[in-house]
C-alpha positions as CSV (number, residue, x, y, z in Angstrom):
1,M,-75.0,27.2,8.9
2,Q,-77.7,25.3,10.8
3,E,-75.5,25.0,14.2
4,I,-74.7,29.1,14.1
5,V,-79.3,29.8,13.1
6,K,-79.6,27.8,16.5
7,R,-77.6,30.7,18.5
8,Y,-79.9,33.7,17.2
9,Q,-81.9,35.2,19.1
10,E,-82.8,37.8,17.0
11,P,-82.3,37.1,13.0
12,I,-82.4,40.4,10.9
13,G,-83.0,39.9,7.5
14,L,-80.3,40.4,5.1
15,N,-81.4,41.7,1.1
16,L,-79.5,42.5,-1.8
17,G,-81.5,45.9,-2.8
18,S,-82.7,44.9,-5.8
19,H,-84.8,42.3,-7.6
20,S,-87.6,42.0,-4.8
21,A,-86.2,43.4,-1.8
22,L,-89.3,46.0,-1.5
23,D,-91.4,42.7,-0.9
24,A,-88.9,41.6,1.2
25,W,-88.3,44.7,3.4
26,Q,-92.3,45.2,3.6
27,G,-92.9,41.7,4.9
28,Q,-89.7,41.3,7.6
29,R,-91.7,45.1,8.7
30,N,-95.3,43.3,8.8
31,Y,-94.0,40.6,11.0
32,G,-91.3,42.6,13.7
33,I,-88.5,41.8,12.0
34,R,-85.4,44.0,11.3
35,S,-84.0,44.5,8.2
36,I,-80.3,45.2,6.6
37,I,-80.6,46.2,3.1
38,Y,-77.2,46.5,1.1
39,T,-77.3,48.4,-2.5
40,T,-74.9,51.0,-4.3
41,P,-74.8,54.5,-5.2
42,G,-76.8,53.7,-8.6
43,R,-80.0,52.5,-6.6
44,A,-80.4,53.5,-3.1
45,R,-82.6,56.0,-4.1
46,I,-84.8,53.1,-4.4
47,Y,-85.0,52.3,-0.8
48,L,-84.5,55.8,0.2
49,Q,-87.5,57.2,-1.3
50,N,-89.7,54.0,-0.6
51,P,-89.2,53.8,3.0
52,M,-90.5,50.3,5.2
53,V,-91.5,51.8,8.7
54,G,-93.7,51.7,11.6
55,K,-94.1,48.9,13.6
56,P,-96.3,45.5,12.6
57,D,-99.4,47.6,13.6
58,E,-98.6,50.8,14.4
59,P,-100.0,53.5,11.9
60,V,-98.3,55.4,9.1
61,E,-99.4,59.1,9.1
62,D,-96.0,61.2,9.5
63,L,-93.9,59.2,7.2
64,P,-90.5,61.4,8.5
65,V,-91.0,61.0,11.9
66,L,-91.2,57.4,11.8
67,V,-88.7,57.3,9.0
68,K,-86.1,59.6,11.2
69,R,-87.3,57.2,14.1
70,D,-86.3,53.7,12.5
71,V,-84.3,53.8,9.6
72,R,-80.1,54.6,9.8
73,V,-77.9,54.9,6.6
74,V,-74.0,53.9,6.7
75,N,-71.8,52.9,3.9
76,D,-69.7,50.6,6.7
77,P,-71.7,47.5,8.0
78,K,-69.3,47.7,11.2
79,D,-71.1,51.1,11.9
80,I,-74.0,48.4,12.8
81,K,-74.8,47.8,16.3
82,K,-77.6,45.4,17.4
83,T,-78.5,47.3,20.2
84,G,-80.6,51.0,19.2
85,D,-84.0,51.6,18.6
86,W,-83.3,51.4,14.8
87,R,-85.3,48.8,12.5
88,S,-84.0,49.8,9.3
89,V,-80.2,50.0,8.0
90,I,-79.8,51.0,4.3
91,V,-75.7,49.9,3.8
92,V,-75.1,51.9,0.8
93,L,-71.8,49.6,-0.8
94,D,-69.1,50.6,-3.9
95,K,-70.5,47.1,-5.7
96,Y,-72.5,43.7,-4.6
97,S,-70.5,41.8,-4.3
98,D,-68.5,44.0,-1.2
99,I,-70.7,42.2,0.9
100,V,-68.4,39.6,0.7
101,K,-66.1,41.3,3.3
102,Y,-68.0,41.7,6.5
103,T,-69.2,38.2,6.8
104,D,-68.1,38.1,10.5
105,I,-69.9,40.9,11.1
106,L,-73.2,40.0,9.7
107,V,-73.1,37.1,11.4
108,D,-72.7,38.5,14.7
109,L,-75.6,40.4,13.8
110,E,-77.6,37.3,13.4
111,C,-78.2,38.0,9.7
112,L,-80.4,35.8,7.4
113,Q,-80.0,36.3,3.7
114,I,-82.8,36.1,1.7
115,T,-82.2,35.4,-1.8
116,N,-82.9,37.1,-4.7
117,R,-81.5,36.8,-8.8
118,A,-79.6,39.8,-8.4
119,F,-77.9,37.8,-5.3
120,A,-76.6,34.8,-6.6
121,V,-75.9,37.3,-10.0
122,Y,-74.1,40.0,-7.9
123,V,-72.5,37.9,-5.3
124,G,-72.2,34.6,-6.9
125,G,-69.4,35.2,-8.6
126,D,-69.4,32.5,-12.0
127,E,-72.0,30.4,-13.1
128,Y,-71.9,28.0,-10.1
129,C,-72.3,30.6,-8.1
130,S,-69.3,29.3,-6.7
131,V,-68.5,32.5,-3.7
132,I,-72.1,32.0,-2.4
133,E,-71.7,28.0,-2.0
134,N,-68.0,28.3,-1.0
135,D,-66.9,31.7,0.7
136,Y,-71.0,32.7,1.4
137,A,-70.6,32.6,5.1
138,V,-74.1,34.0,6.0
139,P,-77.2,31.5,7.1
140,I,-78.9,31.4,3.7
141,L,-83.0,30.9,4.1
142,G,-83.2,28.4,0.9
143,S,-81.6,26.2,-0.8
144,R,-77.8,27.2,-1.7
145,Q,-76.6,24.5,-3.8
146,L,-79.8,25.3,-5.8
147,L,-79.3,29.4,-7.1
148,K,-77.1,28.0,-9.9
149,I,-79.5,25.6,-11.6
150,E,-81.1,28.7,-13.3
151,N,-77.4,29.4,-15.0
152,R,-79.3,27.5,-18.0
153,G,-76.9,25.8,-20.8
154,E,-74.0,27.1,-18.4
155,I,-73.5,24.4,-16.3
156,E,-74.5,20.7,-16.8
157,K,-77.7,20.0,-14.4
158,D,-80.0,23.2,-15.0
159,Y,-82.9,23.7,-14.4
160,Y,-84.3,21.7,-17.6
161,W,-82.4,19.1,-16.5
162,F,-84.1,19.1,-12.7
163,A,-87.2,19.4,-15.3
164,E,-86.1,16.3,-17.4
165,Q,-86.3,14.2,-13.9
166,A,-89.2,15.6,-12.8
167,G,-91.3,14.6,-16.0
168,I,-92.9,17.8,-16.6
169,P,-93.3,19.8,-19.9
170,Y,-89.9,21.6,-21.3
171,P,-89.8,23.5,-24.7
172,K,-87.9,20.9,-27.5
173,S,-84.0,22.4,-27.8
174,Y,-83.0,22.1,-31.3
175,K,-79.2,21.9,-31.1
176,Y,-76.7,23.7,-34.2
177,E,-73.4,24.4,-34.9
178,V,-71.5,28.3,-34.6
179,Y,-69.1,29.5,-37.2
180,E,-67.6,32.9,-37.4
181,G,-70.8,34.6,-39.0
182,G,-73.6,32.4,-37.2
183,I,-75.6,29.6,-36.8
184,R,-76.0,26.5,-38.7
185,F,-79.2,23.2,-38.4
186,K,-77.5,20.1,-39.9
187,E,-81.3,19.4,-40.5
188,P,-83.7,22.4,-41.5
189,V,-86.7,22.4,-39.1
190,D,-89.9,23.6,-40.4
191,E,-91.5,25.1,-36.9
192,P,-91.1,28.4,-35.2
193,M,-88.2,28.8,-32.5
194,I,-86.6,31.5,-30.4
195,L,-83.0,31.6,-29.7
196,K,-82.1,32.4,-26.2
197,A,-78.4,34.0,-25.4
198,E,-76.7,36.5,-23.7
199,H,-76.5,39.9,-25.5
200,A,-73.3,40.9,-26.6
201,H,-72.8,44.2,-24.1
202,R,-74.8,43.5,-21.4
203,A,-73.6,39.9,-19.9
204,F,-76.9,39.9,-17.8
205,E,-79.4,40.0,-20.2
206,R,-80.6,38.0,-22.8
207,E,-81.4,38.3,-26.7
208,F,-84.0,37.0,-27.9
209,I,-85.2,36.3,-31.7
210,F,-88.3,34.6,-33.2
211,A,-87.7,32.4,-36.0
212,A,-90.8,31.4,-38.1
213,D,-88.0,28.3,-38.8
214,S,-84.6,27.4,-38.9
215,H,-83.7,28.7,-41.8
216,D,-85.5,32.2,-41.0
217,L,-83.2,32.1,-37.7
218,E,-79.9,31.1,-39.1
219,E,-80.3,35.1,-41.8
220,K,-81.5,36.6,-38.4
221,V,-78.5,35.3,-36.6
222,A,-76.2,36.8,-38.9
223,R,-77.3,39.9,-38.9
224,E,-77.5,40.5,-35.1
225,V,-73.8,39.6,-35.3
226,A,-72.3,41.6,-37.8
227,A,-74.8,44.3,-36.0
228,G,-72.6,43.5,-32.8
229,N,-75.9,42.6,-30.9
230,L,-74.4,38.8,-31.0
231,N,-71.2,37.1,-30.9
232,R,-69.4,33.8,-30.8
233,E,-69.4,33.3,-26.7
234,A,-72.7,34.0,-26.8
235,L,-74.3,31.5,-29.3
236,E,-72.0,28.9,-28.3
237,N,-73.7,29.1,-24.8
238,G,-77.3,30.0,-26.7
239,R,-80.4,27.8,-27.0
240,V,-82.6,27.3,-29.8
241,E,-86.1,26.1,-28.3
242,Q,-89.4,25.8,-29.9
243,I,-91.9,28.5,-29.3
244,V,-94.5,27.2,-26.9
245,L,-98.0,29.5,-27.8
246,G,-99.8,30.6,-24.8
247,P,-99.5,33.2,-22.7
248,H,-97.3,33.9,-19.8
249,A,-97.7,32.8,-16.2
250,N,-94.9,32.8,-13.5
251,F,-96.5,30.8,-10.2
252,N,-95.2,31.3,-7.0
253,F,-94.7,29.1,-4.4
254,F,-93.2,28.8,-1.1
255,F,-92.7,25.3,0.3
256,S,-92.8,25.2,4.5
257,P,-90.3,22.8,5.9
258,L,-92.1,23.4,8.9
259,D,-95.4,22.4,7.7
260,A,-93.8,19.2,5.7
261,K,-93.5,17.6,9.1
262,G,-97.1,18.5,10.2
263,E,-100.1,16.1,10.3
264,W,-102.8,17.3,8.1
265,G,-105.4,14.3,8.9
266,D,-107.6,13.2,6.3
267,T,-106.3,15.9,3.9
268,E,-102.6,13.3,3.8
269,E,-104.6,10.6,3.8
270,W,-106.7,11.3,0.7
271,F,-103.5,12.8,-0.9
272,S,-101.6,9.8,-0.9
273,R,-104.2,7.8,-1.4
274,L,-105.5,9.5,-4.5
275,Y,-101.6,9.9,-6.0
276,N,-100.0,6.7,-5.0
277,V,-97.8,8.7,-3.0
278,S,-96.2,7.9,0.6
279,V,-98.3,10.0,4.2
280,E,-94.4,12.1,4.4
281,E,-94.4,12.6,0.6
282,A,-98.2,14.0,0.6
283,R,-97.5,16.2,3.8
284,I,-94.5,17.4,1.6
285,C,-97.0,18.4,-1.9
286,L,-99.3,20.0,1.0
287,A,-96.7,21.7,2.1
288,N,-95.5,23.2,-1.5
289,Q,-98.4,26.4,-0.8
290,F,-99.1,28.5,-4.3
291,L,-99.5,31.5,-3.7
292,S,-99.8,33.9,-6.3
293,I,-99.4,34.4,-9.9
294,D,-97.8,37.4,-12.3
295,E,-97.4,37.9,-15.7
296,R,-93.9,39.8,-17.7
297,R,-94.7,42.8,-19.8
298,E,-91.2,43.6,-21.7
299,T,-89.5,45.9,-23.2
300,I,-89.2,46.2,-26.7
301,L,-92.4,43.7,-27.4
302,D,-94.7,44.8,-25.4
303,G,-94.6,48.0,-27.4
304,L,-94.7,46.7,-30.7
305,K,-97.7,44.3,-29.9
306,R,-99.6,48.0,-29.6
307,L,-98.6,49.3,-32.9
308,P,-101.3,48.2,-35.3
309,S,-100.6,45.7,-37.7
310,D,-99.2,47.6,-40.9
311,V,-97.0,49.4,-38.6
312,Q,-95.2,46.0,-37.0
313,E,-94.7,44.5,-40.4
314,K,-92.2,47.8,-42.0
315,I,-90.4,48.0,-38.3
316,K,-87.5,45.9,-39.7
317,R,-85.7,46.3,-35.5
318,V,-85.7,42.9,-33.6
319,P,-87.7,43.5,-30.6
320,S,-85.7,43.1,-27.1
321,F,-88.0,41.3,-24.4
322,E,-86.3,43.0,-21.5
323,V,-88.6,42.3,-18.5
324,T,-89.9,45.8,-17.2
325,A,-93.2,45.1,-15.4
326,H,-95.4,42.9,-14.6
327,A,-99.1,42.4,-13.4
328,I,-101.2,40.4,-11.5
329,L,-103.3,37.2,-12.9
330,S,-105.7,34.7,-11.9
331,L,-105.7,31.3,-13.7
332,R,-108.5,29.1,-14.2
333,E,-109.8,27.6,-11.9
334,S,-109.5,23.8,-13.3
335,L,-106.0,24.2,-14.8
336,L,-105.0,24.3,-11.2
337,K,-104.3,20.6,-11.1
338,D,-101.7,20.3,-13.3
339,L,-100.1,23.3,-12.5
340,H,-99.8,21.5,-9.0
341,R,-99.1,18.1,-10.5
342,Y,-96.1,19.5,-12.1
343,A,-94.4,22.1,-9.2
344,D,-94.6,18.8,-6.9
345,R,-92.9,16.6,-9.4
346,F,-90.1,19.7,-9.5
347,L,-90.2,19.9,-6.1
348,L,-89.4,16.3,-5.5
349,A,-87.0,16.1,-7.8
350,C,-84.9,18.7,-6.2
351,R,-85.0,17.1,-3.2
352,E,-84.0,13.6,-4.7
353,H,-80.7,15.0,-6.6
354,A,-80.2,17.9,-4.1
355,Y,-81.6,17.4,-1.0
356,P,-82.4,18.8,1.1
357,G,-84.3,20.5,-2.3
358,I,-86.3,23.7,-2.2
359,I,-87.3,25.8,1.1
360,G,-89.1,29.0,1.0
361,A,-90.4,30.6,-2.1
362,W,-90.0,29.9,-5.4
363,C,-92.1,30.0,-8.8
364,L,-92.4,28.2,-12.0
365,Q,-92.3,30.3,-15.2
366,T,-94.4,29.0,-17.5
367,L,-96.5,29.4,-21.0
368,I,-99.7,27.8,-21.4
369,T,-100.5,26.4,-24.1
370,W,-103.0,24.2,-25.1
371,D,-102.3,20.9,-27.7
372,R,-102.1,17.6,-27.4
373,V,-101.7,15.6,-24.7
374,S,-98.7,13.7,-26.1
375,K,-96.9,16.4,-27.5
376,Y,-95.7,17.5,-23.7
377,E,-96.7,14.6,-21.4
378,L,-93.5,12.7,-20.4
379,K,-93.6,10.1,-17.5
380,P,-92.3,11.1,-14.6
381,N,-88.9,9.9,-12.5
382,V,-90.4,11.0,-9.6
383,K,-93.2,8.8,-8.2
384,L,-96.6,11.5,-8.4
385,D,-99.1,11.1,-11.0
386,V,-102.6,12.3,-11.4
387,T,-104.2,8.4,-11.4
388,V,-104.1,6.5,-9.4
389,G,-100.5,4.6,-9.4
390,A,-100.8,3.9,-13.3
391,E,-100.6,6.2,-16.3
392,A,-103.3,8.2,-17.4
393,K,-105.4,6.0,-20.3
394,K,-108.7,8.2,-21.2
395,A,-109.1,11.8,-21.2
396,T,-110.7,11.7,-17.2
397,D,-107.7,10.7,-16.1
398,Y,-106.6,14.4,-17.0
399,G,-109.6,15.6,-15.2
400,L,-111.3,16.4,-18.7
401,Y,-114.8,15.6,-18.4
402,D,-116.3,17.0,-21.3
403,I,-114.5,14.8,-23.8
404,H,-115.1,11.3,-24.7
405,G,-113.5,8.1,-26.4
406,E,-110.2,10.3,-26.4
407,A,-106.8,9.0,-25.6
408,D,-104.8,12.2,-26.5
409,P,-107.2,14.7,-25.7
410,Y,-106.4,18.6,-26.0
411,M,-105.7,20.2,-23.1
412,H,-104.1,23.3,-21.4
413,I,-99.8,22.5,-20.6
414,P,-98.2,24.8,-18.5
415,V,-94.8,24.3,-20.1
416,T,-92.0,25.2,-18.1
417,Q,-89.6,28.2,-19.7
418,D,-87.8,29.3,-16.5
419,V,-87.5,28.5,-12.4
420,A,-86.2,30.9,-10.2
421,L,-85.3,28.6,-6.6
422,R,-85.6,32.3,-4.5
423,H,-87.9,34.7,-4.2
424,G,-89.5,35.9,-7.0
425,G,-88.8,38.9,-9.8
426,G,-92.3,39.6,-10.0
427,T,-93.5,39.5,-6.4
428,N,-93.5,42.9,-5.8
429,V,-96.5,43.5,-7.6
430,H,-98.3,41.9,-4.4
431,M,-96.7,43.6,-2.5
432,G,-99.2,45.6,0.0
433,L,-102.4,43.9,-1.4
434,G,-101.1,40.4,-0.5
435,S,-101.3,37.2,-3.3
436,Q,-104.7,36.2,-4.0
437,Y,-104.4,32.6,-3.3
438,A,-102.2,33.4,-0.3
439,N,-104.4,36.1,1.1
440,A,-107.2,33.5,1.0
441,K,-105.7,30.7,2.8
442,Y,-104.2,32.1,5.4
443,K,-107.4,35.0,5.7
444,R,-104.9,38.3,5.6
445,R,-102.9,39.9,3.3
446,M,-99.7,37.8,2.5
447,S,-97.2,38.9,-0.7
448,T,-94.0,36.4,-0.9
449,G,-92.3,39.0,1.5
450,D,-94.9,38.2,4.1
451,R,-95.4,34.5,3.8
452,I,-90.7,34.4,4.0
453,A,-91.4,37.1,7.3
454,M,-94.0,34.6,8.8
455,E,-92.0,31.5,8.4
456,I,-88.7,33.2,9.7
457,R,-90.7,33.7,13.0
458,R,-92.5,30.9,13.3
459,A,-89.3,28.8,13.2
460,L,-87.9,31.2,15.9
461,K,-91.0,30.2,17.7
462,T,-90.6,27.1,17.5
463,K,-87.0,27.0,17.6
464,Q,-86.2,25.5,14.1
465,L,-84.8,28.0,12.7
466,H,-82.3,25.5,11.4
467,E,-84.5,23.9,9.3
468,L,-85.5,26.6,6.8
469,V,-80.7,27.5,6.5
470,T,-78.1,25.7,4.1
């Protein structure tokens, strides 16, 4: 794949039409990169009715004229010709996985696949994303082998395994036994918990059941099994974990292999000195750029939360947690130190155990709680800590300056509940607006889609496109 892209003269962004494709598409438009969006009849109207047209600096006033000029629509990739004045092609396929039939054509067009979760799910083929890893012979921007680690509980080395290697906080899990009518715990657990398992009728959606303790969860699972919402297979592959109390916050990053090769002057030297890492590792961490934050809004939970408490208590329906919308967040500035620390640990663990690790856009999805450090702080297996070559011993080692004489202080702790090793699902919220942290760094509007496109353009100019590809 790397040898193939070395021959590319004008790469075309290839986007599966779902998830975060609009953000990817508008980024490619903004940076003068042509786009192909492949979708299905059921979702084609999203892209037909939200066209990203016009040249990078061209004002868009007469939309129909620019759409007619810039957009082509076909149902067979064979009909796409590299020549011509089109800027985008919408390909309407019977099903997403049909794209695998056209890999030779896509390579001839100089396509570069931009990954999102829908790509991993609809084209991946199985829990190991075997089709993508073994059969999808199109260069991918990002890690081809890390897409599968999002299939939590289905493969041995999922993102919880990587989080453990990185030594970053994640929810504690509880073992249970599955029987015909539900689940049983060997020992009672007197702590709030949640079951995460596939819905019996919607394989790509998960069932979430909250409970006050293990006995409460056993009763609720039995009711859901009886109702047909959970089955034995889903429970055997499910996970019960502690409920982490705190707001959701999805942190969007971009790791730039090009920036990791650059020299950062005093910044890299001081980073190396302060955090006991080599200069090379310091450059890797500095190239792990923080772009934005979003939060999820979930059906039916968000509707229930807006009801008076007495009504909530009387409603018997178990709430679903299907992601429906996203909103922009900002983080208390002092907490950014912990976010960067955990994100850098995770990135370095991925490089160590699945080289070259993360490339491009990725997202650390957390719940930010307030608790004792001892409950969550893990000793990292990778070489990056908050202190100068030593484990933290006092509050000031954690950047806490309003606590004195406390060896095990309370502090805000981002607890990782999910990781996305590709273009995150919430970044459409930054489309057209940019991402506040990225905007400030680059002095322009910079969504995740923009940042991806900028990296492609920059790599092409410097003949380093192969650095982005697996």
